[in-house]
C-alpha positions in Angstrom: -12.9 13.1 -14.0 -12.6 9.2 -13.4 -15.5 7.0 -12.5 -15.3 3.3 -10.6 -17.7 0.9 -10.4 -18.7 -1.5 -7.8 -16.0 -4.3 -8.0 -13.2 -2.1 -9.1 -9.9 -2.0 -7.7 -9.2 1.3 -6.2 -7.2 3.5 -3.9 -8.8 5.9 -1.1 -7.2 8.5 1.5 -8.3 10.1 4.7 -6.6 12.1 7.3 -6.6 10.0 10.4 -5.0 12.7 12.7 -5.2 16.4 11.7 -1.6 18.3 12.9 -3.4 19.6 16.0 -4.8 16.1 17.0 -1.1 14.1 17.3 -0.1 12.9 19.9 2.4 15.3 21.9 5.4 12.6 22.0 6.5 13.1 18.8 8.6 14.6 17.1 7.9 18.7 16.0 8.4 17.8 12.2 5.6 15.3 12.4 3.5 17.2 14.5 3.2 20.0 11.6 1.9 17.1 9.2 -1.9 15.0 9.0 -1.4 11.3 9.9 -3.2 10.0 6.4 -4.0 6.6 5.4 -4.3 5.2 1.7 -5.6 1.9 1.0 -6.6 -0.5 -1.9 -9.6 -2.4 -2.6 -12.3 -3.1 -4.2 -14.8 -0.6 -4.5 -18.1 -1.7 -2.2 -20.6 0.9 -3.5 -22.4 0.9 -6.3 -20.3 3.5 -8.0 -18.1 7.0 -7.4 -16.2 9.3 -9.0 -12.4 10.0 -8.0 -12.6 13.0 -5.3 -15.8 11.4 -3.8 -16.6 9.7 -0.7 -16.4 6.0 -1.4 -16.2 2.6 0.9 -13.9 -0.4 -0.2 -13.7 -3.6 0.4 -9.5 -4.6 1.4 -7.6 -7.7 0.7 -8.3 -8.9 4.1 -11.8 -8.0 4.3 -12.6 -4.9 6.1 -14.6 -2.1 4.5 -13.4 1.4 4.9 -14.6 4.5 3.9 -12.2 7.5 2.3 -12.1 10.1 -0.7 -11.3 8.1 -3.9 -8.3 8.9 -5.2 -7.7 6.5 -7.7 -9.2 3.5 -10.3 -7.0 0.6 -11.0 -3.7 2.4 -9.1 -0.5 0.6 -9.8 1.4 -1.0 -7.5 4.6 1.3 -7.0 6.8 -0.2 -4.0 9.6 -1.6 -4.4 12.8 -3.1 -2.4 15.7 -0.9 -3.7 18.9 -1.9 -5.5 19.9 -5.3 -5.4 22.8 -6.2 -3.1 25.7 -7.8 -4.8 26.3 -10.3 -2.0 22.6 -11.1 -2.1 22.5 -11.9 -5.7 25.5 -14.4 -5.4 23.9 -16.2 -2.2 21.3 -18.3 -4.7 23.8 -19.6 -7.1 26.6 -20.2 -4.7 24.2 -22.2 -2.6 23.0 -24.5 -5.3 26.4 -25.3 -6.0 26.8 -26.2 -2.7 23.8 -28.4 -2.4 25.0 -30.2 -5.7 28.2 -30.9 -4.5 26.7 -32.5 -1.1 24.3 -34.1 -3.0 27.0 -36.1 -5.2 28.7 -37.3 -2.4 
C-alpha cells in the first residue's frame, strides 16, 4: 500500500449521506446511491496509508477528514472537445483589433 507523509498532495473520500439518509425530494435513481465527497489537499497528519483515515488541509484552508484514496492524485478533468466556432474567435478578434489600431 502507498503511504503519504505530512505535506504530501493526497485525495480523501467520505460518504456524506448513505442512501437511507438522502432527501425524499430527489429523483428515485439518486436516492439509491450515497452522496460521496472526494477532496484533494495536503496531508495534515504525520503519515497515513491508502485506505486509512486521514486529515487534509485543502487549498481553501479547510481541514477535512476522510479515507485516504490516493497519493499525488492527477487532475483528470477536462473541458471536452474544442468547439470550432470558439477556436476561430481568438484569431478573428485579434485581426479586427489590428485593423482598428491601424486606422
